[in-house]
N, C-alpha and C positions, 0 to 999 in steps of 0.2 A: 710350387706347381700351378699351372694355369687350368682355370676351369674350362670346359669345352664351350664353344661360342654357341650363343642360343639360336634357335631357328627363326627365321624370318616369316611372318605370319601375316597372310592376307585376311584381314578382318574382315572385309566385304564378302569374300569369297567364303571364307569360313561359315559365317551366319548364313548365307545363302544355302550352302549346302546343308546346314543343319535343319533349315526350315523349307526345304526343296518341295516337301510333300505337302505344304500347306497351300490349298487352292488360293489363287490371286484374283482379286476382285476385278470385273471388267471395267476397263475405263476409268481407273482412280484418278480422283482429284487430289494432287498434293500440295499441303500448306507448307509455305515457306516464311519463316518470321526472321527479321534481320534487326539486330540491336546494335544502336549507336550509343556509345556511352562518351559523354564529354566530361568536363570538370564540374558542371553544376547540375546536369541531369542525366537521364536514361530515357531513351526513345525506342519505340519499336514500330516496324513496318512489316505488315503481312500481305503476302500475295499468293495466289493459287494457280497451278498450271497442271494440265493434263498431258502426260507423257504416253509415247506410244509403248505397249507391253512387248517384250519379246519372249519367244517361246522357249529358248534355250535357258538352261539354269548353269551358272558358272560353277566351276569346280574348286575344290581346295587347291590352293597353290602354296606349297612350302618348299624351303630351301633344304630341308632334312626331314626325315620322317619322326614326327614328334607327336605323342599321344596327348591331346589335350582335353580336359573334361570340359564341356560345354553344357551340361544339364543344367546349370543355374542360368544360362543366356537363353531369353525368349523374347518372342515379338510382343509388343505392347497390342492389346486389343483395339481394333479400329473403334472409333467413335460412332455412336449411332447417328444415322443420317437425320438431318433436319430438313423438311420441306420450305422451299422457298416462297415468296409471296406468289409467284406465278405457277405455283403447284409442282415445279420441277424439284428433284431430290439431288443433293451433291453429297457425296459420301466423301469425309475428309478421312484420310489415313495417318495414323501417326508415324513417327519417326520410328525406324528400327532400334532396338537396343543393340549397343555395341560394347565390347569388352571394356572400355573405358567407363562405363555406366556403373560398373561393380567392381571397383579396384580391389575390394578385399577378396574377391574370389579369384581375381588374377593373381595377387600377391600369394595367396596360398600355394600356388605351384612353385614359387620360389623359396619356400621355407628352408629347404635344405642348402641352399646357396649361401642364406642368410647365416644360418648357424656355421657353415664353413668360413665364412668372412670373419665372424666373431672369434672363431678358435684361432684363425690366422693372426689376429691382431693380438692375442695371447702369446704366441712365439715370435720368432724373429722373421718367418717368412722367407721371401727372396730378398731379402735386404742385404747389401753388400756389408760385410764386416769390417771393411776399412773406414775408419773415421774421416767423413768428408771435410772436415774443418782443416784438419792438419795433413791429411792424405798419408800419414805415416802408422800412426798407433792404430791398436785394434779398437773398433767402436763397441762399447758393452753398455753405454747409458742411452736412455731415451726420456723424452719427457711427455705424458700423455695431454698435458695442457697446450703444448705447442702444436701448430699445423704439420710442422716437418716431422715425419716418423722415422727418419734415418738414425742409424746408431751413431753415437758420438763418443770420444775418449773423455776422460774426466775433466782434463784441462779445458778443452773445447767447449764442453757443457757448462762448466761453471762461468767461463768467459761470456757466452751467450746470455746467460742468465743473471748477469750483474744488473740488468734492468727489469727482471721478471724475479725477483728474489722469493717469490711465495710460492712458486711451482713446486709440487711435488715429483721427483724424479723416479726412474726405475733402472735397476742394474741387472744385467743378465749374469746369472750365477752358474750357468752350464745346465740348468734344468728349467728353469723358468725366471720371470722377471720378478724382482722384490723390489719393495717401495724403500727408498732412501731419501733423506732430506738434504737439500743443499749446504745446510750448516754443517753435516758431516762430511761434505765433500770440501770443506774448506771456504766456503763463500761468506764474507762479510759484508754487511750494509753500512755505507759511510753517508751520513747525512750533511745537508749544507754544503756539498762540494760536488763537482762535475764528476762524471764517469772518468777514471784514471786519474784521479786528482786527490790523492788522499790527504787527510788532515794532518799536519805535522804534530798537533797536540790533541790528538783523538782522546775522547774519553769514553771508555767502555761500559756499555749499559750493565744494569745490575746484575752482577754474579754471571756474566756471560751468557745470561739467559733472558732474552726478551721475547715475550710471547705476544705474537699477533694474530688477530681473529679476522680471517678473510673468508670470502665465499667459497673457497676451496676447502677449509677447516681451520682448525687451530693448532698453530706451530711455534716452536721455539726457534729464533735466528739469533745469529751474532751481529749485534749492532753497535755502531761507533757514533757518539755524538761529536759534533765539533766545538773545540774548546779554544779555538785561535782568537784573535783579536776582533772578530765580526761582531761578537757579543750579542748572539741571537740565544734566546732561552731554548732549553731542550723541548718545552711544549710547542714552542713556534717552528722548531727545525721538524718535528712529527707533522706537524699540521701542513708544512709546505711540501713534505712527501706524500700528501692524502692519508697520513694515519692520525687517527683521533685518540689522544692519550687518555687513559683512565683516571691519571691524576696529573697534577702540574708540579709536584715536588718529587723529584726522582721518579719519572715514570718507567715502569717495567712492563705494562701492558698496552696495546693500542689496539684499535679496529679499524680498518681499511674505511674508505669513504664508500666503495662499492658495496660491502656487506651491510653497511648501516642503510644506504640508499635502498638496497634490496629488502631488508628487513621492513623498512617503513612502507614501501609500497605493497609488500605482502600483507602487512597488517591492515592497511587501507582495504585491499580487495578481499582477502580470505579472513581477515581478523584473527590470524594466527597469533597465539600467544608467544612471548618472549622465551619461555621455557622451551617449548615444542621446537621452535627455530633453533635454539642453542643446542638441543640435543640432536637436531639433525646435523649441523656442524660437528658435532662429536663425532658421529658416525660417518661422515664424509672424512674425518681425520684418520679414523681407525673403525673399522666395522668389525673387529675381531676382539672387543673387549679390552684392549690395551690401555694403558694409562694416558690420558690426555689432560693437560693443565687444566685446572678448574678456575674460570673466569667468568662463571655466570652472573655473579654480583657487579662485577667490573663491567661487563657487557652491557647489563641494563641501565648502569649509571650513564654509560657512554651514550647510550640510544636516547636517554632523556635529555642529556646536554646537547645532544646533535639536534634533536626536535627544536629545542629552544633557539639555538643559533640559527638553524636555518629560517625559523619564524622571524627572527629580528633581520636576517639578511634580505628575505623577501619583502619586509616591510620598508626597506631604504634605511634601515637606521645606521648603517654605516656610512651612508653620505650625509647624515644630519651632524652639524658640528656639535651639538650638545651630545651625541652619541646615545648609548643605551639608556642613561639615566634621564634623557630628556623624551622618553617614551611616554605617550599621552594614553590614557586609558582607552581600550578598544581601538588603538592605532593599528595594531598588528592583524586585525580581522579581515579577511576576504570579503569586501562589500559587494552586495548584489547591484551590478550595473543597470539594470533594468528599473530598480525603485528610484524615485524621486531624490536627489540629492541636491539641496540648493547650493549654489556656488559650483557645481561640478557638470552636472548634466542637464540642468533646466536654463530655459531662455532667461536672459536679464530681467526681463519684465513680466515674468510667470505670474508674480502677485497682481498685476494690472489686469490680467487676462479673465476678468470675472466669468465670462460665459463657460470656461472650460476649466474650471478649478478641479472637477471631478478628476481630471487626467492626471492631476499632480497630488493625487491621494495616495496615502501610505496604508497598506494592508498588513496587519500584524495579526498573529494567532498565537493564543496561549494554551499551553498543554502542560501535563506532567508525564515522566515516565518513572514507573516504579520496579522496571527491571535493572536500571542502572544504580543500584544500591550500592553501600559500601558497609563492609563489616568493620568491627572496632579493631583496626590493625593500626598501631603507629598513632602519631599525633602531629599537629601542625608545626610542634616544635622541633622534632625528629626529623620530619619530612616536610619541609615548607614549599610552597609552590614557587615554580622560577618565573611563571608569566605575571603573577602580581596584577591581573586584571588588564593585561595588555589585549587580550582577544576577545573570548566569548565568555568566559567564566567572570563574574564579577569578583572584585577584591575581596578576599576572605575576611580580612580585618573589618572592614566597613560593614560588611554585610552582617557579620555576627554581632558586632556591636549594636547595629539596628534592631536585631532579633531579641537581643537582650533587654534593649529598651522598650521594645513593643510588649514586653510580658505584663506591663502595666496597663495596657489598653482595655477597654471594654471586650467581653467576649463577643464572638461573632455572633450576629443576629440569626434566629431560627430561619428555615427555608420556607419559603411561601409558595414554591413550586413543588412538583414531585420529588420524591426522596431519591434524588439523582446520586449517581454513583460516586461522583467527585467529592459530593458534601458527606454523603453517608459514610464513606471511608477514610474521611479526613482525619478522624481521629483513631483509625484502627491500623492502618498501614504503618510498618516500621517492624519493631520486634527486638527480642534480646539479643545483644550481641551486635547492634547496627548503630552506626553513628548518622548514617545518611538512608532514608527510606527510599529516595530515588532523586532526580533532578526535575526542576522546572524551567521552561524556557520560553521566550518571546521570539518568534520568528517571522520572517516574510511570508504571509500566506498566498501571496500571487506567484511566487517564483520557487518556494520551498529552500530557504536558504536561512541559516542561522544569524542572527544580529549580533553586533558586537554589545558587550556587557550585558546580555540578557540570559544569563544560564546560572543557575545557582542551586545547591544542594536543599533538598527537603529534609526536615527533620522527623516530621510526623504529619504526612499527608499533606493535601493541598491548602495549607492554611493561608487565609487571607494576607496576612504580613508578609508571608515568603513571596507570594503572587505579586502583591502590591510592589515591593522593592523591585523586583526584576523589571516590572512593567513600568515603572517611573524612570529605572535606569536605562532602560531602552530608548524610552521618547525623549529623555534628556540628552542622550548621546547624539540622536539625529531624529528630526520629524519635521514635515511639512505642515501646512496650516490644516489639512483635513486628515483624519486618521479613521480607519475601518478597524474596530477590534472584535476578533472573533474568540469565543471561549464557551467551552460546553455547558458552563454555569453562568453566562453572562446576565442571565435574568436575576440573578441573586448577587454575584459579585460586584456588578456594576450599580447596584440599587442605591447604596451608600458610599460609592467611592470617594465622591467629593467630600463628605464628611470626614472620611478616614484620611484622606489627603491633607485635610486642615490641619491634622494632630500630628503629621510627619514633618521632619525637618526641612526646612526650605531648601538647602542644597540637594535633597534627593528628590523632591517633587520639581523644583525647577520653576522660574518665573513665567513660563510660557505656557504651562498645563491649563491654567484658567483660560487661555486665549484660543486654545485648540477647539476645533469643531471634531467631535469624536462621536461616531455610531457604534453601538455596542450590539453584536449579532451572535448568533449560536449557529456553529457548523450544521450543515445540511444533515448528516447522518445522525448527529446528536439530538437533533431538534425533534425527532419522533418521541422522545420519551419526556417531551415537556407538556406543561398543559396547553389547551387551546389558545388561551391568550398570549403565552409566549411563542407560540408556533406563527402567530400573525405579526406580532411586534419585534421579533428577533428573527425573522426569516430572510435569509439571501435571496429568495426567489421573489419577494414582495418589496425588496428595497432597490430604489434607483440608483444608479451610477456604480453598481458593484459587478456588473457582468456577469460571468458564469463561475464566479469565485464559490467555490465549496467551503472553505475554511478548515478542511480537513488535512493540510499540508503537514502538521507535526505528525499524524499517524504515519504518514508514509516517510518522513524522516527517521521516525523510531525504528521502522523496520530495518533501515541500515545501520543503526547504531546498536541494535539489540545484541547481536552476536558478540560484541566486544564486553559486553556485561560480565561474562565468565572470567575475564582477565583483570578488569578494573576492580571489581568488587572486593578483592584481597590486597590491593594496592594501599600505600598510604595517602593521606589527603591530598599532599601537594603533587605526588606522583600521579595520581588519578586525574585531578584536574588537568595537568599538562597534557595528558594523554589524550583526554577526551576533546581538548581544545585542538590538539592536531587532528584528530579525526573530523571534527567540525570543520577546520579548514580544508581538508581535502575534500569533504562533501560538498562545501561551497565551490571549490575551484572547478569539480567535475560539473556543476550546475554551469559555472560560467563558460567553460570552453564549449558546452553544446548548448548554450542559450540562443546563439543566432539560428541554430537549426529548429529549436522548439518554437521560436517566436515567429520564424517564417511559415512553419508548419501551421501554427494558429492563426496567422495572418490569412493564409491560403484558405483554411477552412472558415473562417469569419465571412471571407468574401462570398464563399458558396453558400454558406448556411443563411447569410443575410438575404439572398435572393430568395431561397425558398421560404423563409420566415415572411418576409413582405408579401408574398403571394399569397401565402396561407392566411396572414391577418387580413388582407382585402379580402379574399374569398370569404372568410368567415363574417366579415363586417357586412358585405354586399347581402348575405344571406339572412340578416336580421333586420327588423324593423330599425329605420333611420333614428327614431325618437330614443329608442334604446340604445344604440350605438353612442349617440350624443350624450344621453344622460349618464351611462355608466364612465364614459371617458371623463366627463366633467368630475364624476365621484372620485376617480382614480387621481386626476391631476391635483384636485383639492386635498385629498389625503396625502400624497406625496409633498405637497408644500407645507401642510400642516398636519402631522399626525393627529392631532387632538379632534380634527374632523371625523366625520361619519367614515367609519372604515367599510369600503366596498366588498371586502373580502369575507366579512363575517356572515355565516349562514343566517338566511331569513326565512327559509322553509321550514315548517314545523315537520319534524321528523315522526314517522309512523313506526310505533311500537305496541306490543301486545297490551302492555299496561295502559296506555293511552285508549286503545279500543275498548278495554275492559272499563273504563272510567265513563267513556261515552254510552256504552250499554247500561251501566249503572245509573247515570243521569236519565236515560230514556224510561227505564224502569221507575225512577222515583218520579217522572212526570206522569207517567200511566197511572200510578198508584193515586196521585193528586186528583186525577180526572175520574178516578173510580171506574177506570176502563182496562183494567189489567186482563181480564178474562183469563186469568191464571188457573192452569190446572192444579198446581201445587200451591200449598198456602204460603211456604217459606222459601221454595227455589224457583225462580223465573227461568225461562227459557235461556237466557244469556249465561246466567250462573251454572245451569246445567250443563251446558256446553263447555264453559271454562273449566268447571270441575272434571269433566270428561278429559280434556286436553292436559290437565294436571295429573290426572292418574296415568295417561299414556307417557307423560315424561318420567314418572315414578317407575314404571315399568322398564323403561330403557335404562335408567340409572340401575335397577336392581339387577337386570340382565347382565349389565357391565361387570358389575361387582361379583355377581354369581361365576360368571365365566373366568373371572381373574383369579379363582380359588385355584390353588394347585392340589395335587394328592396329599401334599404334606401339611396342609393347612391346619391350624390348631383348633381344638374344640371351642374355644372362645369365638372364632371367626365364623366357624359354621353355625355357631348358635346366633350370631347377629344376623346372618342371613336368612336363617329359619324364622326369627322373629319378626324380620322386616316382611317376609312373604306372608305371615298371619296377619299382620296389620294391613297390608295391602288388600288381602284377601277380604277382610270386614269391609275396607272402604269401598271396594268393588261392587259387594253384593249390596251395600247401603244405596250406593249410586244407582244400581241396576233397578232397584225399587222405585227410584224417581223416573228413570228411563222408560220402565213399563207404562208409566202414565203418559209420557211425551211422545213415545213411540211404541203404540201397542203392537204393532207386526213384528216386533224384534223378540217377544217372547217365543213365537212360534218359529222363528229363525234360529233362535237358540236351540230349540227343541229338535227343528229337523237337522241340525249339525250335531246332535247327540253329544254333547259337551258334556263330559264328565268332570264337572268343576272341582271335585275333591281330589281326583287324579293328576289334575293339571296345574303346574305352579302358576302363582298369582302374575308373574311377569309374562306368562304366555297366554292368558285369558284374552279373548277378543272381546272389546269393547262396543263394536258396531255403532261408531260414530256415524252421522249423516254422511260423510265423505265416502265410507267404507260400504254403504249399501244404496247408493244413488240409483242402481238398476233394479233393487228389489223391493224398496219401500218408498211410499210417498213422504218426501222429507223436505219439501219446498220452504215451509215455515221455519223450520230449524236450519235450513242449509245457509240462510243469509247471516244468521248468526255465528255460525262455525266459519263462513268465508271470511268475514270481517275479522274474527279472532286470528285465523290462520295467516291471513294477509299482514298483519302485525307480527306475528310470531315469526314469520319468515325474515322480516327486516331484523327482529332481534336475533336471528341466528346469524344473520350475515354480520350483525355488530359483534357477537360473541367471536365469530370466526375472524373478523380483522383484529380484534384485540389480541387475540392468541397469536396471531402471526406476527403482530408486532412485539408481543413478548419474545417469542421465539428468536426474531431478528437481534433483540437486544441481549438475550441470553447466549446466543452464539457468539457475538462479538465480546462480551464478558469473558466467556469461557475461553476464547482464544487469546485473550490479553492476560488474564489473572490466573488461571487453572493451571498448576504445574504440580506433577506427581501423580501417582496412583489415587491417593485418598480423594484429593480435592477433584479428580477428574472423573472418578467414580460418582461422586455426589453430582457433579454437574450434568452427567449423562442421565442419571435417574429424574432429576428436575427437568430437562429438556424432554424426556420421554412423557412425563406428566402433562406438561403443557400441549405436546404434539397429540397426545390423546383427547385433550379438550377440543383442540381444533378439529380433529377428525369427527368428535361427536358432533359438533357444531355443524359441520358439513353434512354429515348423515340427516341431521333433524331439518335441516334446510331443504335437502332433496325430498324428505317424507312430505314437507308443509306444501312444497310445490305440486307433487302428486296429488295431494289433497284438493289443492287450489284448482288444479285441472279438472278433477272430477266434478267438484262444486261449480265451477265456472260454466260447465257445459249445462247444467241444470238451470243456472240462474242467468245464462246469457251474458256472462261477464266478457268483456273483451279489453285488449290494450294492457292489462296487467303484465302479460308475459313479455312484453317489451322491457320492462323494468326489472322483473324477477326472471331473470335469464335462466336457462339450465345451468347447472355447476358441473363442469367438467373436473376431472383431477388436475389438468392444466390450469385451471383458473385458481385453484387453491395454493397461491404463492404470495410471498410478502412484496413490499414495495420494490426490493432489490433481488428476488429470486425469479427463476424461470429463464426461458432463452435469452431475454434481455438482460441477463444480471450484471453482465459486463458493461452495459451500455450506462453514459453518464446521465446526471439528472435531465439535462434537456433533450435527451434522446430516447429515453426509456418509454416503453408503452405499459401502462399499468393493465392489470387484470380488471375486468368489469366490475368486481366486488368493491373496488376502491371508488367507483365512481356513482354508487348508489347513495341513497339517502343515510345520513347518519341519524342513529337513534337517541343520541346524547351528544352535550358538547364536548365531552372528553375524547370523542371520537374523531374530532376534527384533526388530521395529520397533514403531513405536507404533501400528499398525494392529492388532497382537494386543492391545497394551494396552488399545485402545480397546474391543475385543471383550470381553476380560475385565472392563473397567470398566462396561462396560453391562450385565454379566451380574450384577453384585453385587445380591442380593437384599435387599429391603428397606432401600433406601437412595434418596435423593431427591436429584438433582443441583441442581434448581432452586428447591428450597425455600430454601436459604440464600442463592441469588441474589436471591430476592423480597426477604428480609429486609435483606440488604445493600444493595440498591438502594434501599429505603426508608430506610434509615439515611444513606446517601450523600446523597439528596435533602434530608434534614433539615440534615445537615452543611453542605451547600452554602448552604442558605437562612440558616442562622445565620452562617456564615462571611461571607456577601455583607452582612448587616446590619450585623455588627460591623466588617468591614473599611471599609465605607462611613462609619460614624462617625469612624473612625480618619483616613481620608482628608479628611475634612470639618475637621480639626483639633480635634475635640470629645474629650473624655475618654469612654470608653465602658466599660460594664461587660458583660463577656461572658456571654451567656445561653446555657445548656446546650440542645441540641435535645430533642426528645420522645423518650420511651423507644421502643426498637424493639419492635415487636409480638412475642407469645410465638409460637413455631412450632407448626404444626398437630399435635395429639396423634397420636402413632403414626407419625411420620415422623421419622427422625433427622436430626440437624442437624450430624453430624460430618464430612459429607464434601461436597466440591464446593462449598464457599461462595463467594458471588460478592462 
């Protein structure tokens, strides 16, 4: 049966009739945008025109009367008019929405026809029952995998499927189509012979039941091997037919190349496990629970062998006369074409170019991943690795031998920096039933690619011996003269690295290590948790010739590898290493094929940002005294040349704090006592001590109020007793302090009396203290106001310092929670810790706001000015970390910090990368993106040269390495010594 012809719809007329009641604007201006797409770019041209409006409305024009629901189709509201410079207003009318803008709404009107077509495919439809192949027999068979939907007879169907033996066909039984295999219809597969050329000495496969795993499912076929004089092995015959055998001796199972490639790509993209994929194939074979040959173990073995063979093939091992046995360590890894490779993508005289050696620097990053753990399943004897150090994992035997020999080395030295996570948990991670607590890696930190011979298992945290072996193995495989190494604990790990290297075997360290110029830095995000000294000496922002590298590339790489951990943790040791090698290779390959796009984008960005930064630096320098610019520039250049010189980034301004103010006041009181000119009203409490005690009592009231409000209705008797006892103690202290207050502020007694305060009925945390800042309009408090103003001024800076510290702790806690907290138990504890720190940050913000209110009141009485430019109003949007807020997604060089990070620090430990960034941005006559522009150009040329030479090698031809073009000279007047990319 044929469905009725659909009606022809005039879309414009339809929509005009739907919206005919909408008033049209007078003399509208239409905007037209024309897009031009070329092979390299997309351009757009916009034009405006004013058409003549017609009074008539077009009507609906249809070939047939069809009811169409247009309730979901509507006009886009016109944009608000914007006045031009001459004062005229042009109204821009957006285009009308058409039916094509909402395809789901249009499709919903065709659901019945789709259901009808699906049902039609379930039956015979209007297909001619005569077999089109022979034209004689009745056609009762069809193949859903073939494009031809006509019915064929059995002989014609088998004949056509000699070249497609793995299709599943269907036979019409008079009521419906039932599934049948070509094997039951008599199809036999002959290997190593052409079609219609049977082997005279055919050797039937095992028990007439050869199992093939295909992308359509798992099936049993009749297969014949060739046993004539050609002498081709059975496994070779299967491989020539694109069938990968499960065994080489009397194979009875094979998988098609198609299904193996499909599974490999699926694991790269979705990280699907082998078991889930195999079960999907089982359901494709039969979704009714019927028996399907069980070949899961054989399939996983084939997958592992397939990965290894593909790895060797892509590395041109088939073209080498020495074959697989001649494969060198790390030779099968996908290299980073933008990194400097001597002899491949560097000029022949690159070592003689002393002025631009920074261009040929190698950037490596060190990190560990504790999600890629392995349970105690199998061992290296039962499950050895196939790669054996050919790619990214180091050779297991050499690695374990080194670790065994390192057991007699001296214990690792204690940390002199903060109790950082990688050090603190070095002896904690791991656990019962695990043979590998994670993996350590050394990778390219500029382009986020794994390096050859740079990955290894960790047994118990990031021990120095593990990371040392991986680091030396990576540098021994390939390194130029200059290396920039980033590690989250570089300040501790690199401190005695030379001494540890002297105790290691020479074949591990290599003869060139002592000749390398290595700079050790800490990744930008991890730098926040380090001390002030580390934040200056190990900062990317303060190091010349490193550009905008952040050193955090391993974290981005782990995000792509973590999903595969659920599959690899239960694998044997060899299978796990081979699987991760395969994933690392694909990760590198995807980086390589997109490298030209990313490098071009970065180069274009560098050109744009260079101009902006040059202008900003010049404007900033012109606004400063010439002597200051020259002096600071000399300090910076001297420190970059010799780090032992005076560090221009160390803060020299004395920080303001409440403790320092109290010390000054105490010294003033001591000097007054010596002069016998105290004029004190109280014998033991001076005015400054009196005000300081009042501020302390106010802080105690706030803490007590917070704890009392935190009590729930189900609080224990012990908790309630503690609150009552604290109130009683605070009551007594306040009453004692009020005795002194009556001497220094006589009018406050009548003020308390006028307020009719019932001290006994009011909780201690609610009593008013009547400090000078609270009674500026009611009592003469000028002599005491100066004391409180000075103490409040220091207290405000202390509050900002507490706020900053808690925000830094919050950022670190959130990162640690995301990386390591798994399960309800650990997440619940993490959430409670985060809430506690957040409460402290909120308390510090509230305290600062109260201090500022007091300073405003006191400043009016004392005539203070200018302080409010430093201590600004604290809005909710200002209370954010270094990476929070509206600019959280911005990179280090683009992000705008909250003003709280630009105020004076109360102590040395508060020096963070935020201050480094401010100082770094204030360096006159320096350009951070000029080097980035030159380096990006050099990297693109290195990548092109590397690709061409590497391609010739993989094709088995001898190649002569061609050096890239010279790097263009920098712009005159702009230094190239800082922040090179």
